[in-house]
N, C-alpha and C positions, 0 to 999 in steps of 0.2 A: 407520546407527547415530548416535545423538546424542552430541555431545561438548561440552565446556565450555572456555572460554578467557577470560582476563581481559584486557580492553583498557580504557584510560582509567579504570582503577579499578573497572570494572564487569565482573562475570562473566556472559558471554553463552552461551546454549545455541545450538549450530549443528548443521547436518547437511549433508554433502556426498554427492552421488550422481552417477552417470553418468560419461561420459568425454568427452574432446575439449575444445572451447573453453569457457571459463568463462561462466556466467550467474549473476548474483547477484540474489536475489529478496527484496524488502522488503515485509512485510505491513502491514496497516492498524491503526488505533488499536483497542486492546482485543483485538487478534488474537494470533496465534502462528504459528510456521513451518508448522503443519499446514494453514493457510489455502491453501497452495500444493500440497496433496497431489494433486489431480486434474490440475493443470497439469503438475507434474513427471512424473506417471505417463504422461500423454499425450505428453510429449516423448520417452519411450521410451529414455532414456539418451543421446540425441543430443548433449546438452550436459553439461558437468560443472557441476551446479548447487550453489550455496551459498545456503542459507536459514538464517535465524536468528530468535530471539526478540529483539525490540528491548528496550532498557532499560525497566523498569517493566511488562513484559508476559511472558506465558508462564512459562517456568522461568528466565528471566534475572533478575539482581538488580533490586530494586524500590526504589531510593532515593525518598524522599518527594517530592522536587522542591522548587521549581519546575524544569521542564525548559525548554530552548530548542531550536529547530530545529537549532542547531549541535551540540548534544549528540548527536542522532541521526545527523547527517551525519558527525561525527568518529568516532562508534562504527563506522559502516559502513566508512569509509576505513581505520581502524585494524585492523578485523577482516580486511579484504581484504589489507592489508599483512602482518599476522601469519601469514596462511595462504598467502601467495605468489601472490595474485591480482593480477597486474600490469595486466591488461586484461580487460574483460568486457563482455558485454551486461548492462545494468542494467535491471531491471524493478521497478516499485513499484506498489502498489495503495492508493488512498485516502491516508492519512497517508504511506504509502510513496512516493507520487508526489512529495510535497513534499520528502521526504528525497532521492529520486533526482534531482530538479531541483537540489537544493542540492549534491549530489556532482558533478553535471554542470557546475555553475558553478565549483566549487572545484577539481576535479581532472578536467578534461575529457580529459586524456591517458590516464586510466585506463579510459575507456569507449569501446567501438566503436559501440554502438547503444543507444538508450533506448526503453523501453516503459513507457507511462504509462496505468494502468488506473483508471478511476473517479476521476480526479484533480480537483484544485481549482486555479483560477487566475482572477483578475479578478472576485472577488465584487462584486456590486452592493450598494448600501446595504441593501436589503431582505434579501439573502442573508446579509449580515454580521449583521443583527439576528436572523435565525432561528438561525444557528449559535451566537450568544451565548446565546440562550434554551436551546438544547440543552446548551451548556456549563454553564449554571446548574443544570440538572437533574442532570448528572453530578456537579457539585461538591456539591450539596445533597441529592440524592435517595438512596434506598435502593439497595443493590446489585441490579442487574438491571432497575431501573426504566427506565433509558435504552433498554435492549434492548426491553422491552415496548412502549415508546412508538415505537420506530424500526423494528420488524420489518416493518411494511407498507411503509416506505420502502426497505428493503433487498431484499425478496423479492416477486415477483409474487404476486397472489392465487392463481393456479393452482398455483404451486410450493408455497405454504404449505399449500394444501388437499391436494395429492398427496403431500407429503413431510413429514408432521408429525414424524417421527422425526429428520429432519435439523434442523428448526427447534428441536426440544427439545434436541438435542445442542449446537447452536450457542448456545442460551440458557444451558445449563449451563456451557459454557466461559466465556461472558461473565460469569456470576456469580462465577467464580473469580478475576476480576481484583481486585487490591488497590485499594480505593476511592481512596486518595490518589494512588497511582501512575497509575491510570486517568485521574483528573481532571487530573493534571499533563500527561499525554500528550495528552489531549483539548484542553487549553488551547493546545498547540502547533498542533494541527490547526485550531482555531478562529481563531487569531491570526496565522497565517503565510500569506503570499501573495507569490509571486515574480513577479507580473504585470509589474512594471517592469523585470525583468531577463531575461525569457524570450528576447528578441532576441539575448542573448549566447550562447545554446545553439546551437552549430553542428553538433551531432551528428545523424545520421539518427534521427528520432524517430517512433514510432508511438503514437497516442493512441486509446484505446478507451473508450467510455462507453455505458452503457445508455440506451435511448430514454426510459425513464421514471424515470431517476435524478434526484431532485429536488435533492439536496445537491451532487452533482458532475455537473451537468447538461450536455446537449448544447451549450448556449451556451458553457459553459466549455471544452468540447472544441474547438469552433470557434475560440474566442479563443486557445487555445494553438496551434492550427494556424496561425492568422494571424500569430502573434508569434514562433514558432520557425521560423527560415528553412527548415529541411529537414525539415518535419513533415507527416504525413498523419494525418487524423482519421477514425475509423470509428465510427458509431453503431449499436449492436446492437439490432435490433427486439425489443420485448417485455420487455427486461430492466431491472432497477432497479439498485441499488448493488452487490449481492453477485455480481458477474460470475463470480468464481472458483468459487463454490459452485453457482450456478444455471446458468451458461452456459459451462462450460469448453470444450465442443465449439466453440461459436461464437467464443470467444476464440482458441483455437488455430488455427481456420480462417483467421483474419486474421494471427496471429503467424507462422505457418510461412512464408508467402511473403515476409514482411518480413525474416525471418532469412536466407532463401535469396538475397535480392538482393545 
């Protein structure tokens, strides 16, 4: 059941399910806590999961911005504190990876393990240029235009062909985003990079990226693995950016043994 709580002057929607050790899940830009539906379902209640809509997204408050990565980091830590989450496995996807990295750097004692899905680190000059072009579309385009331009980057051709209903639902959710809040959140995704601080993360870390993800690509996954001392990177064949929607089975097949170690 969804509940609401105010932290840092922002009303956040959250959901807690399952039993046992805590796992906190942070969704991507323009997303909402439902992004984790299949992941949580396949965990089968083995963890006590906390997922939430980040500021500016879903049913949480949508201040106009600008936002900073520290806003998302501080919201996550404050939410954990308010709900009594002293220590957890922390998992993030896309923008959520940057938030998770930031929490790991700021409050490492609150995390036992780190899971980074379709994450960003160490962008090249060309990758920086491309993400700034996408940011300009989000800032200046019509609602849903970014999704239409990006759907082929996020989902494989086969998945789009076989699951038009999923793509349509995903597009409808994307169009519900408040344009100004979405742009403010996307600016954080486009302009944040913890590449120079990854070596400070001493936590056991699992990095998962799709083989054909162009924005959060395998090179970045390997870069994170090389710079985080206790990290393992796994590249999932055939997948693009939307790992949690298109490839939850493949993701959990890698996550389960990591959790069991």
